[in-house]
N, C-alpha and C positions, 0 to 999 in steps of 0.2 A: 719426953723427949721434945726437943725444939726443932721443928720441921720447916723447911721452905718449899714453897711450890713456885716455879716459875711459869706464870700463866698472864695473859694480857688481859683477859676478860673474867674477873672473878664471880661475875653473875651466871656464867654457863652452869648447867645441870651438873656436869661432871666435876667442876670445881667446887661448887657449893656441897656436893656429897661427900668429897674427900675432905673437905674442911670440917663437916659434921662429924664424919667418921672418926677423924683424928682428935678432935675436942671431946667427942663422947668417950673416947678411951683415956683421957686425961693429959692429951699431949698439947703443946703449943705449936700453931701453924701460922706462917706469915705467907700471904699471897703477894708475891713480887711481880711487878710488869716487867717482863724480859727486856723490854726496850730501854728501860729506865735504869737498868744495871750497867755500871761501867767496871772494866777489868783493869787492874793495875799490874801491868804486865813486868815493869821495870822493878818493882819492889822484891826484895829478897825474901819476903813473907807474902805469897800470893793473897791477893784481897779482891773483894768485890765492894764498891761502893754503890749505895742506892739513893738517888735523889741528893748526891753530894756527901753522904755519910757513910763510914766504913761499916758493913754489916757484921754483926757479932756472929760467933761461932754456931753453926748448926750441926744437929746430929746427922740429918738426912736432907735430901733434896728430891722432889718430884719433879720431874721436866714435862712440862706440858707445853711443849713448843710448837707453835703453828707452823705448817709447811712453808708459808710466805717468809718466815724469818728463820729458817733453818740455819743458815750460815752463822748469822750472829747469835742466836740461841745456842748453838753447840759451843760457841766460844765462851760464852757466859758459864756454860756448864761445866766445860772444861776446867775453867778457873775454880769454881767450886770443888771439883775433883782435885785439883793441885794443892787444894787448902785441906785436904782430908775429910771432905763431906761426902758421906756415902750417898751414891745416887741410885734412885730406884731403877732407872735404866742409865747404862753408861753412854757417854757421848759417842764413843766409836761404833756402838751398836745401833743407836738412833740413826747416824749418819750412813750406815749401811742399809738400814731399812727404808730411808727416804730415796735411796737411789734405786729406782724399780729394776733396771737392767743389773746392776750389781747383785741386787738381793736376789734375783731369778738365777744367776750364774752360781752363787753360792748354794741355793737349794738344789739345783741341778747336780751339781758336782756331789751332793750327798744323796743322791737318788730319791728326793722327795718329788711327789707327783706335781707336774705342771701342765698346762696346755701347751700345745706346740707354739713356738714363739720365734719370731725372726727380727734381725735389726740390722739396718744397713743404712749407709749414708746417701747413697746415689739414688735419686728419684727414678733413674733409668732402669734400675733393678726391680721396680715395684711388681711387675708380673712374676718375676722369678721368686720374690718374697712371698706372694700371696699363694703361689703353688707350693711353696715350702710348708705352708701351714695347712694345706689341704683345702685351701678356699677357692672361690668364695662360697659363703659369705665369710668375712673375716671381722675381727675387733680390732680397730685402730686406736692406740692410746698416747697420749702425750706423756713422756717421762716424768715431766714435772706437774702432772695433773692430780686433784685430789678430789674426793666426795663425788666421784663420777663426771667431773667437769673435764672435758678434752679426751672422752671417750666416744668413738663413733662405730657404728655397726654399718658396714658396706656389705650389700647383699649381692652386687653384680661385680664382675672384673671391671667393667668402665668405671663404676662408682668408686670402686675401692681405690683403683688407679689414680683417679682425680684427687680423692682425698689424701692420699700418700704426697702426690705432687704438689698439692696445695700446703701440707704441713711443711714439707721440705723447702717449699719456696718461701715460706716464712721463717725459715731458718731455725726450725724447732725440732727437738729430737723425738722420735716415735718408735712404739714397739708394734709390731703386727702378730695378732695371736689368733688361733683357730678359735671358732665359734662353737662353744659346748651346747649345741641345740636341745640336747636331752635335760640340760638343767632346766628349762621351761621358764627362764626369767626370775629363778630364785638362787640364793646362795645361803651359805652357812657361816655365820660369825661365832667362832670358838673363843672365848676369853681365856687366856692363859695366865696365871698367877703362880710364880715359883715351880714351874714345870709341871703344872696339873691344870687341866681344863675344868674351871670352876663354875662356867656358865657357858650356854649354847642356845642360840636362836636361828631361826629360819627366816629369811628376808625376802620378800616378794616384791617385785617391781610394780609400778602404778600400771594401769591398764594402757596397752600399746608401748610400754617402757621395757627395753631388755635390761637395763640397769636397775639393781636392786636397792641402791643406796637409801637409806631412810631420808637423808636431806632431799632426795629428790621425788619425795611422795610415796616411797614404798612404805610396806607393813612389816611388822615382825610378830613372830610367835615362838614359844618355846619349843624345842624339839629335841629328842633322844637321839645323840649321834652314834655312829657305829664305832667298834673298837678301832678300826682301820682310820676313821677320821679322827678320833681322839689322838692315835699314835701320830697321825701326819702333823696335827696342830702341835703337839708337844715337842715333836722333832724340829719342826720349823722354828719355833720360839728358841730352842737351844742352839741350833745353828746360826740363828741371827744374833745371839748372845742377848736376847731380851728376857729380863725377869718378868715383864708384864707387857702383854701385847693381845691385839685382836687379830685372829688369823681367819682371813676370808677364804672359803673353798666352794667349789662347785662339784655337784656329783654327776660325774661323767661315766660313760660306758666302761671305762678302764679304771675306774675307782676315783677318789678324791684328787682333784687338782687345785692347787693353791693359786689364787689370785693376787693377794697382797698380805703382807705382814704389817699391821699398824701399830707403831710404838706409842702412840697416844690416843688409845681407842676411846670413843664416847661411851658413856655409862648409862644414859638414860634409857635408849632403847633395849639394851640387855636386861638391866634391872626391872624395867616395867615388863618386859615379856616373861621373865623368869621368876620374878618376885624374890630375888637373891640380892643379898647385900654386898654387891661386888666391892664397892668402896671400903666397906669393913674389913673385908678379906685382904685388900691391898695394904691397908694400914697395918693390920696384923703381921703381914709378911714384912714389911719394914722394922716392926718391933722385933721381929725373930732374927733378922739378918743385920741390920745397921749396926747395932753395938758390936757384933763380931767383925765388921768391917769388911765384909766378905761380897763378892758379886759372882754372877754365873755367867761369863763370856766365853763359852766354848766357840762362838762363831769365828770364823777366819776370813780374811780378805777384804 
């Protein structure tokens, strides 16, 4: 097969592993810098040019689109889709997952566990929002934040109100969520490929850090998840319409609650922690589905 991967940094562990796995299975894979791709919208035959040259036909495309270039990256991916190239994750599903509020609304609609969450535009409603999620303490998140950036734990009413007012004064959108104290600064990342959890790890935050992101100094170890956690991860991926994703969950007193569904999950932490060849599983999934030209996009909204 001939595969394209949209990725700005070919040197990242995840991207190198996907290239290695594809080549080991006899495929040709080109890593294309997303920002160097140009879409020819006026053409009767949708095309993508790269460094000024029209790209040849690919059988599949692996989108590894960074959060900072989501809008442009999805436009490029849509152009591949219009040209009949099979996407590992469809553009509509990635766009859905990148919108924290929209994704939580979709998951809530389908009865998937979430922390109590509130969203409002008026900073004067700060106290009302905080009480709605049974705080303080509360977790305040930027809707556009990634890798733990723009996530604040406010432990008192006054500090929570100050943070909300400051964020809204800067004209940024935020979510306010209940703080799951019983999670103890840990979360679970379940890697879903083709409707199955293929690997799972527990991530623990650095000392005095409530966020467990590995990018912020956290650590990871293999974990055996419960049937309920496995079902929650699989259903979340299905309703988001993602073939491959990382589902981040907390263990709460009322069962697993989802924090995020990541459409471009990193592979280093989970492969190192579990010893599993996740990249190879992803390439195998592409082999089994790209030729049939089918995707799994049950998500709505």
